[in-house]
Structure formats: C-alpha cells, structure tokens
C-alpha positions as CSV (number, residue, x, y, z in Angstrom):
1,M,-94.5,-64.4,31.7
2,T,-94.0,-66.4,34.8
3,A,-93.1,-64.1,37.7
4,R,-90.0,-65.3,39.9
5,H,-91.0,-62.8,42.7
6,V,-94.0,-60.8,43.8
7,A,-93.6,-57.3,45.1
8,I,-95.9,-54.7,46.7
9,V,-94.7,-51.1,45.9
10,T,-96.7,-48.3,48.0
11,G,-97.2,-44.9,46.5
12,A,-96.9,-46.4,43.0
13,N,-99.2,-44.3,41.0
14,H,-96.4,-41.8,40.2
15,G,-92.9,-40.6,40.7
16,I,-90.5,-43.2,42.3
17,G,-93.2,-45.6,43.2
18,A,-94.6,-45.9,39.5
19,A,-91.0,-46.2,38.1
20,T,-90.2,-48.7,40.6
21,A,-93.1,-50.8,39.7
22,E,-92.5,-50.7,36.1
23,R,-89.0,-51.5,36.4
24,L,-89.5,-54.7,38.8
25,A,-92.1,-55.9,36.4
26,A,-89.9,-55.3,33.3
27,D,-87.4,-57.5,35.4
28,G,-90.0,-60.4,35.7
29,T,-91.6,-59.6,38.9
30,A,-95.4,-59.5,39.5
31,V,-96.4,-56.3,41.2
32,L,-99.1,-54.9,43.3
33,V,-99.2,-51.2,42.6
34,A,-100.7,-49.7,46.0
35,F,-101.8,-46.0,45.8
36,L,-104.0,-43.3,47.1
37,C,-105.3,-40.5,44.7
38,S,-104.8,-37.3,46.9
39,R,-103.8,-33.8,46.4
40,V,-101.6,-31.8,48.8
41,A,-104.3,-29.5,49.7
42,D,-102.7,-27.5,52.5
43,D,-99.4,-26.4,50.7
44,P,-99.8,-23.6,48.3
45,G,-96.3,-23.7,47.3
46,T,-96.6,-27.2,45.8
47,P,-96.4,-27.1,42.0
48,E,-99.5,-28.0,40.3
49,R,-97.8,-30.6,38.2
50,Y,-96.9,-32.6,41.4
51,Q,-100.5,-32.2,42.6
52,E,-101.7,-33.7,39.4
53,N,-99.1,-36.6,39.5
54,R,-100.5,-37.5,43.0
55,M,-104.1,-37.7,41.6
56,A,-102.9,-40.4,39.0
57,H,-104.7,-43.6,39.1
58,G,-102.7,-46.9,39.6
59,E,-104.4,-48.5,36.9
60,E,-102.5,-46.2,34.4
61,V,-99.3,-47.7,35.9
62,V,-100.7,-51.2,35.4
63,A,-101.9,-50.8,31.9
64,R,-98.3,-49.6,31.0
65,I,-96.9,-52.8,32.7
66,V,-99.2,-55.1,31.0
67,A,-98.6,-53.4,27.7
68,D,-94.9,-54.2,28.0
69,G,-95.8,-57.8,28.9
70,G,-95.6,-57.6,32.6
71,V,-97.9,-58.7,35.4
72,A,-99.6,-56.3,37.8
73,V,-102.7,-55.2,39.7
74,A,-103.6,-51.9,41.4
75,V,-105.2,-51.4,44.7
76,E,-106.2,-48.1,46.1
77,A,-105.7,-48.1,49.9
78,N,-105.4,-45.5,52.6
79,L,-102.5,-46.6,54.7
80,L,-103.8,-44.6,57.7
81,H,-106.4,-47.3,58.0
82,D,-105.6,-50.1,60.5
83,G,-106.3,-52.9,58.1
84,A,-104.6,-51.5,55.0
85,A,-101.5,-53.6,55.2
86,A,-103.4,-56.9,55.6
87,Q,-105.7,-55.9,52.7
88,L,-102.6,-55.4,50.3
89,F,-101.1,-58.5,51.2
90,D,-104.3,-60.5,50.9
91,V,-105.0,-59.2,47.4
92,A,-101.5,-59.8,46.4
93,E,-101.5,-63.3,47.7
94,S,-104.8,-64.2,45.9
95,V,-104.0,-62.7,42.5
96,L,-100.3,-62.7,42.2
97,G,-98.8,-65.0,44.9
98,P,-96.7,-64.9,48.2
99,V,-95.1,-61.4,48.4
100,D,-91.3,-61.6,49.0
101,I,-90.4,-58.0,47.9
102,L,-91.6,-54.9,50.0
103,V,-90.9,-51.4,48.7
104,N,-92.2,-48.8,51.4
105,N,-92.3,-45.7,49.1
106,A,-95.6,-44.1,50.1
107,T,-95.6,-40.8,52.1
108,G,-98.1,-38.9,54.1
109,W,-96.2,-35.5,53.4
110,A,-98.5,-32.7,53.2
111,S,-96.2,-29.7,53.7
112,G,-92.8,-28.7,55.2
113,D,-92.8,-27.6,58.7
114,S,-90.5,-26.0,61.0
115,F,-89.7,-24.8,64.5
116,T,-89.1,-21.3,63.2
117,A,-92.5,-20.9,61.3
118,G,-92.3,-18.0,58.6
119,A,-88.8,-18.6,57.7
120,L,-87.9,-19.5,54.0
121,D,-86.6,-22.9,53.1
122,A,-83.8,-23.7,50.5
123,A,-86.4,-23.6,47.7
124,G,-87.9,-20.3,48.8
125,R,-91.1,-21.4,50.3
126,T,-92.3,-20.3,53.6
127,A,-92.3,-23.0,56.3
128,P,-95.4,-23.3,58.5
129,A,-95.3,-24.4,62.1
130,M,-95.5,-28.0,63.1
131,T,-98.9,-29.3,64.1
132,A,-100.6,-32.3,65.6
133,A,-102.6,-32.9,62.5
134,L,-99.4,-32.9,60.2
135,F,-97.4,-35.0,62.7
136,D,-100.3,-37.7,62.8
137,R,-100.6,-37.8,58.9
138,T,-96.9,-37.9,58.3
139,F,-96.0,-40.3,60.9
140,G,-99.2,-42.4,60.1
141,V,-98.0,-43.1,56.6
142,D,-94.3,-43.0,56.6
143,A,-93.5,-44.5,60.0
144,R,-96.6,-46.3,61.4
145,A,-97.9,-47.7,58.2
146,G,-94.3,-48.6,56.9
147,A,-93.7,-50.5,60.1
148,L,-97.1,-52.4,59.8
149,M,-96.2,-53.4,56.1
150,I,-92.8,-54.8,57.4
151,A,-94.8,-56.6,60.2
152,E,-97.3,-58.2,57.7
153,F,-94.5,-59.1,55.3
154,S,-92.4,-60.7,58.1
155,R,-95.5,-62.7,59.6
156,R,-96.5,-64.0,56.4
157,L,-93.0,-65.0,55.3
158,I,-92.4,-66.8,58.5
159,D,-95.6,-68.6,58.4
160,R,-94.9,-70.1,54.9
161,D,-91.1,-70.7,56.1
162,G,-89.8,-68.5,53.3
163,G,-86.1,-68.1,52.8
164,W,-85.9,-65.1,50.4
165,G,-87.1,-61.6,50.8
166,R,-86.2,-57.8,50.1
167,I,-87.4,-55.0,52.0
168,I,-86.6,-51.5,50.8
169,G,-87.6,-48.0,52.2
170,L,-87.1,-44.6,51.0
171,T,-85.9,-41.8,53.1
172,S,-85.0,-38.3,53.2
173,G,-83.1,-35.9,55.7
174,G,-80.6,-37.6,57.9
175,P,-79.2,-38.1,61.4
176,S,-78.7,-34.3,61.7
177,G,-82.3,-33.4,61.2
178,F,-84.1,-32.0,58.2
179,P,-84.5,-28.1,58.7
180,G,-87.9,-27.0,57.2
181,E,-89.2,-30.4,57.0
182,V,-88.7,-31.5,60.6
183,T,-91.8,-33.9,60.8
184,Y,-91.1,-35.6,57.5
185,G,-87.5,-36.0,58.3
186,A,-88.3,-37.5,62.0
187,A,-90.9,-39.8,60.3
188,K,-88.4,-41.1,57.8
189,A,-85.8,-41.5,60.7
190,A,-88.3,-43.9,62.4
191,L,-88.8,-45.9,59.3
192,E,-85.0,-46.2,59.0
193,N,-85.0,-47.8,62.3
194,Y,-87.6,-50.0,61.9
195,T,-86.0,-51.3,58.7
196,M,-82.5,-51.6,60.3
197,S,-84.3,-54.0,63.0
198,A,-85.9,-55.9,60.2
199,A,-82.4,-56.4,58.6
200,A,-81.2,-57.8,62.1
201,E,-84.2,-60.0,62.8
202,L,-84.8,-61.5,59.3
203,G,-81.2,-61.8,58.0
204,R,-80.9,-65.5,58.5
205,R,-84.2,-66.2,56.6
206,G,-82.4,-64.8,53.4
207,V,-84.2,-61.3,53.9
208,T,-82.3,-58.2,53.2
209,A,-83.7,-54.8,54.5
210,N,-82.1,-51.5,53.3
211,M,-83.1,-47.8,53.1
212,L,-82.4,-45.7,50.1
213,H,-82.0,-42.1,50.2
214,P,-82.5,-40.6,46.7
215,P,-81.0,-37.4,45.5
216,I,-83.4,-34.4,44.7
217,T,-85.7,-36.3,42.1
218,D,-88.1,-34.7,39.7
219,T,-91.4,-36.2,40.6
220,G,-93.2,-33.0,39.7
221,W,-92.2,-30.8,42.6
222,V,-88.8,-29.6,41.2
223,T,-88.9,-26.0,40.3
224,E,-86.4,-23.7,38.8
225,P,-85.5,-22.5,42.5
226,V,-85.0,-26.1,43.6
227,R,-82.7,-26.9,40.3
228,Q,-80.7,-23.5,41.3
229,F,-80.2,-24.8,44.9
230,A,-79.1,-28.2,43.8
231,A,-76.6,-26.8,41.4
232,S,-75.2,-24.5,44.3
233,D,-75.3,-26.9,47.3
234,R,-72.2,-28.9,48.1
235,D,-74.4,-32.0,49.2
236,H,-76.4,-32.3,45.9
237,F,-74.7,-33.3,42.7
238,H,-77.7,-34.4,40.5
239,V,-81.4,-33.7,40.0
240,A,-82.5,-37.4,39.2
241,E,-85.2,-38.7,37.2
242,P,-87.5,-41.4,39.0
243,E,-86.1,-44.1,36.7
244,E,-82.7,-43.6,38.0
245,V,-83.9,-44.3,41.5
246,A,-85.9,-47.2,40.4
247,A,-82.8,-48.8,38.8
248,V,-81.1,-48.6,42.2
249,I,-84.1,-50.1,43.9
250,A,-84.5,-52.9,41.4
251,W,-80.8,-53.9,41.8
252,L,-81.2,-54.2,45.7
253,C,-84.0,-56.7,44.9
254,T,-81.5,-59.0,42.9
255,D,-79.7,-61.9,44.0
256,D,-76.3,-59.9,43.3
257,A,-77.3,-57.6,46.4
258,R,-78.0,-60.6,48.8
259,M,-75.0,-59.7,51.3
260,L,-76.1,-56.1,51.2
261,T,-78.5,-55.3,54.3
262,G,-78.9,-53.0,57.1
263,N,-77.8,-49.9,55.3
264,V,-79.0,-46.6,54.4
265,L,-77.5,-46.0,50.9
266,R,-77.3,-42.6,49.7
267,M,-77.5,-41.6,46.0
268,R,-76.0,-38.2,44.8
C-alpha cells in the first residue's frame, strides 16, 4: 500500500488515540504511533481497566494495523522532554515520509483536582486539591507539548513549502471551566488557543486546524456511576466508543473537510 499522507498520533497506544491510528491507517495514511506506557499512580479512583489500557504498548497497535494491510511504526516518547517533538518527527520522516497530519491526543492527566478539595465530583470521586506537580505534568503534556508538536509540524511544512496539512487536537471542559478537573480543563483551553492560532497562521498553506470535544468516551475509565451521570445530565447524550470519535477525526483529515478550520467541534 502506498500511503497518501503521513500522520503522527500521540497517546496512541490505547483509547481514542489507538482507534484514530487504526482508522487513519485503514484509510491509507501511514501512521507514527506515539505513546508512553504509564499508570495513573496517584488516583485511587481510576478503574484498573483504564490503568491497564495506559500500559499497553504501541507495538500492539502497529501489529493490528500491519495485519490489516496498513503502514505504521511505534515510538515511545515522554512528551515532557524538550526533544520529544523533534524526535517523533525525525523518525516519522525517516521511516514514513513528511508528516502532514498531526493529532494531539496525548494527555498528562493524573487525577482530577478542585478548588474545593474533598468535594465529590459527578462520578462520585473525591477531588483532591490542585498542586504544582499536577499543574506541571498536565500543562506539560496537554498544552506545552501540544504546542511544540504544532510548532515542529509548522516549521517542517514551511521548510518543504508544503501545501496541505491537518492538525486536530482533543479537548474537554469548555469556556465555563471544568469543575473537579480544573487543571485538565485549563490545559485543554490552552491547547485550543494554540490550535486556533495555527488555523489562522497556516490556513493559506492549505492547513486546517480544529479541536474536537468528544462525548464521554469509554476508554476504560467509564464506570456505572459515570454511565448514570451521562444518562441523567442534560449536556450528555451518549457514552461513545473510541472508534466513533476516531471516525470524526478521520473525516477532518479528508479533502471534504478542507474548508473547516479554526473550530472547536463538540460531539454529543
């Protein structure tokens, strides 16, 4: 199979990232599966199934892609490290070709946090206080690393005088804040702003940049209380599967979506 495009998908060893990598590969895109095996050690309320999913190896995703006739390579990288973005793009270019699709899916989420520590969130979990360590980890991956990935993508596209590209980020929360997840929501808001800037600055080069706000998605952390919350809350209509979110991301990477840029798209 000759790949028409080359994508980097971060956080692609499980959940939405893995589903996106597999869907893009099925559509003919060569994919670099970027990942980091890591448990959420400091959140006792996180289901073990989600912990196990985060420990999956990217090579498992690559094996499924190759078995289905696709092209992919896995690279484990800690996005908190300064050279991670350049490393991922270097490998992708040397093995797969110039990168023209970037999916910023990885998260540094380690637990929810709140300005009213000790209160229960919508899922019945006790929210801890915000800390400097949690801020550094969450902003380091969701905001800083996401921005550096966009910067690396942009620099290389401009250097080769590229005329087509897609940038998609994953977000949560919203402009009214994210109670119980105050740091995670704020980091995603920063990534949204970076992505909107990319849409404006790169649009004339044929690059679209959008953020996708998935519904509650069962990546391993959805428990029965979460399902009950989704069923009763007026803002949530579905509990999605990762493949349903991946289908929207894949569409944003098509030529049919060439005039859609600078948006935060909310799935329900």
